N, C-alpha and C positions, 0 to 999 in steps of 0.2 A: 547366595544357591540361584542359579539363572532360570529365568520364566521357563516354562512348555514352549518349545515353537510349535504352533498350531499350523502355520503357514509355511509352505516351501517358497524360497528365493526367487520371486519373478525373473530375474535375470537368468539366476542357474536356468528355470523353467526354457527362458527363450533359448540360450543358449548351445541347450542339452538335445534340444527338439531332433537335430542331425543323429547326435550320438544314439538316442532311443530308438531310432527308427533302423540302425544298423543290430540291433540287437535280436536273439531268436523270439518271434510272434510269440510262442506262449509265455515266457519269461515278462514280457513288455505289458502281454495282456495282463498277467497276476499282478505286477507294480502298482498298472494304471488303477485297477479295482481297489487296492489299497488306498493310494491317494484321492480316489473319488469320495470312500468313505470318510474319510478325515476332512475333504473338503464340504461335503455335504453335497455334491452334484449326482447326476445320474448317468450311468454311463455316456447315452448319445450327448448328453451336453460336454462331457472330458473328450470326447475323441477328438486326436489329430486330423484336422480336413488335410486334405492333400489335393493339390492340381497342377498341370503344365500352364507356363505362362513363360513369356519371352525374356529371355536374358539382354538387358538393354546397353548391356557390352559388345556379346558375338552375336546377339542376335537370332541364336538356338534355342530351343527349349529348356529351360531349368525347373526347379519344383519348388512352389509356394506352399509352406506347412503354415497354417491357422490353428491356434489354441485359447479357447474360451476359460480365462480364470479371475480371479477376484484378489486384489490388494488391500491388505486389510486397511481398518479405518477409510477406505474409500468407496471403491467401487468396481462394478463388473468392467474389464477391458477384454480386447482381442488383439493377441500377440502373432506378429505373422513373421516368418520367417524364409527368406528364399535363399536359394543357393543352386548354382550352374554346374554341372559335372564339368562340361566342355571348357572353360576359362577360369572356372574357383571363384568365381564372385559370389559376395555372400552379402546381404544386409539382412537385420530386423527394425519392423517398424510396429506401431501401437497404434489401434483406433479405440475411440469408446464404443462401448457394446450400451450405452445407455444414452439417454437424450440431453438438449443441454437444458441448463440449471436454471431456473428464476431469474438467480445474479450469478454477476461475475465476480470472481475472487483474485485477490492479490495475496501473495505468499513470499515473507521476506525471511531470508535466512542470513545471520552475520556469520560469515564463515572465519574465525578466529585461530584455526589451527588446522593442521592436513587431516584431523582424523573428520573434520565437517565435511571434507570432499567427498567422504561416501556414502554422504545422506540420498537415497533414493529419489529419483526426478519421474514424475508422469510427466511428460508435454504436449499436451494436445496440437493440433494442427492450427489453432485458431490462437496459440500464446505467443506473446513476445518475453523474452529475455534480458533482464537489464543487469547491468555492473556500473553503476555510476561512478566508481574510481577509476575504472580505465573508461570511462566516457563511451562504454559499448552498449549497443542495442541489438538484440538478433531478431528480427522480423520472424513474425509469423510463417512457418513451414511446415514440415510433415512432422506426425508426431513423433514421440519416441519415450521410449521406456530405459532410463541410463541413471547416471549418478551424476553430481555437480561436476567433479571432475572429467565425465566423459562428456560433457558440453565444451568444458574447456578448451579440450585437447582437439575436439573435432574442430571446433573455431580456429586453433592455434593453427591445424592442418590444413582449413580451407583458406584460410589468409595467407600461410606461405607458399600456395601451390603455383603461384603465378609471380610470385617475388622477383626470380631472376630475369624475367621478362621485363618487369616494371622498373628495375633498377638499370635499365639501357633505355627504355623506351619512354619511362615516366618517373624520372628521379624526384620529384616532387611526392606523388603520390607512394611511390617507395617509401620515403623515409616517414610519411606520417604511418603507414601502414606497420611499419615496422615498429614503429613505438608503441602501438598497439600489440603488437606480437610479444615484445618485452615485459610489458607490463603485465600480461596475461601468464606468459612464463614465471613471471613472479608470483604468482597466485597459484600456481603448481608445485608440488612436494618435490625438493630435489632426491634422486637416487642413489646421491651421494659419489657419482659414478661422474668422470670430464666425458662433456660431451660437445663435439663439433656441427660446426654448422657451415654447408659450403655454397657459396652465392657468386656465380660467374667467374668459376677458376678460383676463386680466394675461400681459404679455409681459417676459420676463426673459431680457436680456444675458448671454451668456456668453463669458467670454474665455479665450485660449489656458490649455490643461490641461495639467500636467506627468503622465508617466507612471508608473503606478503599478506595479510588480512584484506577480508573485502564483504560487501554488501552483494547478496545473489536475491535480484528478485525475480517473479515470477510474474505476470499479470494475462490473465484469460476471460476476458467475457463471456464465453462462451460457461465457466464455472468448472471446468473438466479436468483441471492441471494441478498439480499436488506437489508437494516436498514434502518429504519426512521429519516427523520430530524424534527426539531422542526421549525416551521413556513416556512420557506425556504432553498434552498439551499445554504444561505450564512449565516448558524446555525455556530458558531465559533466550536465547538465540533464534526461536522460531516463532514467527507470529502470522497471522492470517487475519485478512478481514475482506468481508463480501459487499458490492456495492451494487446499484443501481445501473443497468447500461444505458447509454446514450442514443440517441435516433440514428446516429451514424454506425455505433456497434451494432446495431439491430439490422439494420440494411446490410453491413458486410457478413454477417452471421447468414443472410435469407430469412430472416424470421419476418420481417415487411420486404417490398420493395419499394422502390423509391419513390415511386409516382403515389403509395400509400403513405409515406411519411410526410411526403409533401401535403397531402389531402389532409390530413391529422394536423399540422401544424399552421394549415389555414383555415380549418375550424376553429382550433384551439383561437387563435388572433380574433375570430368576429365575435367572441365569449367575453372578450376584454370590455370591461365597464368604461364610460365614458368618463371625463375630466380633465383639466388642463393640465397640461405637462410643463414641468418648469423650464424656462428659458436653458438652451444649452444640451437637452435631454428628450430622449423620444422613451415613445411606451414600445416594450417587446413581448415576445413571444415568452411565454412561461415556460416553453422548452427550450429555450436559450438561456435558463438562469442555472445550469447544471445541479441542480436540488436546491436554489436559492427558496427557503420557505418564508413583513413587514416593518417622513419630513410632514411634517404639519403644512397647514396654509393650504396651498395648492395642491397638493399633495393628495392623492385619493389613498386611500386604506386597502391592502392588499393588491395594487398596484407595482408591476414591476417597471421601473426603469433604468435606461445605458445614458452614462453619461460619459464622453470621450475623453482619453486621458493619454499616459504612456507606461511601457510597463518599463519597472523599476529595475528589470534583468537583463533584458536586451534592447530596449529602448522603442520598441514598434509601437504603433499605435492602437490601443484596444479601449472597450468598452467597461467600465464600472459600473456592474447590476447593483438598483439599491431597490429595496422594498421594506414598507413599516407593515410590522407585524402586531397586534394587542396581545398579550400574553394573559390569560383568564387569571383573575385575583392578583395581577401584578401591574403594569403598566405597558405603553406601547416604548418598542424599540424599534432600531434600524439597521437591516440587513446589510451589507455592503460583501458584493462578490467578484472578484478579478479572476480571468482566466486566457492566459493568452496562448494561441493557438499557433506560435510562431516560435517559443522557447518553449513551451509549458508549464511556465509560473504559473502558480493557483495560492491565493491567499482570500479568506473568509475573515469578516469583523464586524462585530455588533455593536452600535453602539445606543447610549438610551435616548428617547425619543421624548425624556420628561425633563422638569426640572431638577435640580440637587437637593437631594433631602437634606435636614437641617441634622440630620443624625447617621450616626453610621449603624453599619447591621452584620450580626454574626449569625451564621447559620451550623448549628451541628446536629449531623445526621448520623444515628447507628444502621450502619448496613449489615443486614442479617440474612438474605437470599438476594436468589437472580431476579427477582422481581423488582427490589430498590436500584438496579442495574438500567431499567429502564426509564427512570424519572428523567424530567426534561431537565436543563440547566441552563443558566443563563449566565457566564461568569464574564464580567466586566473588566477592562484594563486596568481597573484599579484594586479589583480584586485578590487578596491571597489565600493560596491554598495548602491544605496542610494533611496531610491523615500519618497519626502518630505511630501505630503498628509497625510501621515499616521505614519511620523516620524519614518522609518524603516532606518539602517544604520548597514552596513555590511563591517566591515573592512576587508582588503586584508586578502585574506588565507582562509576567512571562505568558507565553500565548497569545498577547493580546485578547482580544475581547471574542469569546466563543458562544454560539447558540447551538446544543447538540442534547446529545442523552447522557449521563451520566457514564454508561459504559464505552460510549465516545468518548468522552474528555480522557477517562483514563486512557485507550487506547492509543490518544495523539500524545500523552504524556510520555507514555510506554516507546513511543516512535524515536519522539525527539530527544529522550535520552539516551536512547540504545544506538540511534542512527550518527548521533554528532561525537558521541563519548569512543561509538567505537571506530569511528572514521577520523577523529582528528586526534584521539589519545591512544588510538589502538596500536603502534608501534613504541610510544613513550611509555607505556601501563608495564609495572612489573607483575609477574606470576601473582603474588599475594593483591595487589591492587585490582587485578583480573578477577580474580578470584571473588573477591568482596562485591565487585562491581555485579558479576554474574547472579553472585547470593540475592543482591538488591535486587536486580530484574526477576530472578523468580520468584520472590515475594510481591513480585509488582503483578505477574502473571498470576500469580494465586489472588491477591485483589480483583483483578480483572475478570474472574468468574466469580467471583463471591463463593469461593471454596471454603475461608475463611472469613470470620465476621471482622469488619474494620470501623473505622469513627474518620468520618468526614468533615471536616471545618472549612468553612468560606467566611472569611474578615474580609468584609468593603466599606471603606470608610464613606463612600458617597450612597451607600444603599442600592446599590443600581445591577445587584446582582441575584439570582432569583432559583430554587429548586422546587420541583415542582410537590404540591401536598398531595398524596394520594386519597386521603380523606375529606378534601376541601368540599365544603367551608367549614368542615371542625377541624378540630385540631389534628396533627398529625402526631400519635405517640410515640414515634422513634426520632422526632425533629423538634429542635429546642431553636427558637429566633430571639437573640438578644437585640436590643438597642442600646445605644451607649453613644455619648458625649466625645465627641472629635476632640484630642490635644491638639495645643497650639501649633505642634510640631508637624502633624497631619493638615492640618489648615492650611501652613505653608507650603509644605510638600507640595500640596494639590493648587497650590493657586490664588484660594479662596479669601486669605487675609489681605489682598489686594486688589481684591472685586471692590469697586463700589455701584450698587444697584440702584441708589437713588440720589439725585442733586448732583452726580457725577459732573455737569457743564457747570455749576454754579461759581466755580472757584474761575472759568476762564470768562464765564459772564462779567464777574466782577470786574478782572483785568481788562477787559473791553471797554467799563463803564468808564474807569478811571483813568484810560491813556486819553489824553488832550487831544481833538481831533483835530487833523494837520489842514493848514487852509490850502 
């Protein structure tokens, strides 16, 4: 039994505005009142506002109509529809009726079959669309209320407009753009009919094509964009994360001016404490650290340092930011962050700032509610992670070292699994394998929201991992910490069996003393 449809489709509202105005006034007024009662709006808020505006095609006056409405699970928006009676030009746009959100948002949808193309998309004028498989990035432009298929078809149409001219004037650019167009066509459903493509007097027949899965990403620093999910937020193909905006994004949104941003950066730099900078490094403004939150010796704790290096992805010269942080009731750690402005490569890693422990440590946490997801977690590169309830086992070295919250760690695991499996194994996976994996991701989403209890097990043979105790310094009733002696196999894998910490130069000194001096 289908659930009651409480809200009318936004797309239907936008496309039917013109048709509604052609109906008798009395009939339209009665239907509008019924919609107002269902939506909870007063009459004055639900009226379609009309005004004359110039048509950009013919220069004559057309009619712009505006409607305030609500998108379920999202917020209020203004749908605008323009139509020119003289030349027939028409379009539909959307603008946010609310304010800029405190944080930016990133929506990710794994489009695995043609039905996913029908997901509704709210794209604000500050939103960027990315499809990694096609190497396509659509920069911020006008706001749209459409679906995923609509955005793809609009992109194919815009890229194809000047292709006949490029074929003659710029053959190299034509070939590159045509490659993108062909990839996008592979992401669109086949209507079962034979199509034709005409370019410079040439007719090229097209046969049926196979649908290609892809990843659809919506990045909006204003936080006003949205992609619908199926059923609930536990949708295995859908994910959303929020993030803090950078100084450049705040300037682009008009929240601060460039002068104010520069003054703020200078003031923050003056607050930096003193200390010797290690050789080859420099002290930097904390705002450059992109959220980096703590070397011993000449390195000052809580100070951020930058060391020059090369990007492992594109080879450009970049800085690696390092900081020492003290975790209460644990030890010092070193956080390293790399962010390449040329290719977008980003990496964060955590290293221990203390000696290797004599024993290993296993941490067992019973997660019962959302409060447990906010616990700080330090997962070293030697730590394995396990959640028995969903058969999740991460071997040591997976994800490297991470210092985040439990919720952030689960989100990283989900992103890595969903992105890599769907991108690399999407075509080769049969329906049964894909169904099994989608069920696993659905269970993962339930774990990420703590809608079901689960057990988290962290096993670190060098005891460099940490999970926050909410009752510190008292014992945590939901957490068990077990220390154990490492096995010989673990010592061999970690290279501890070959380490000589005392008397390591004795053999060399004996050899030197036994060797006769040459005359």
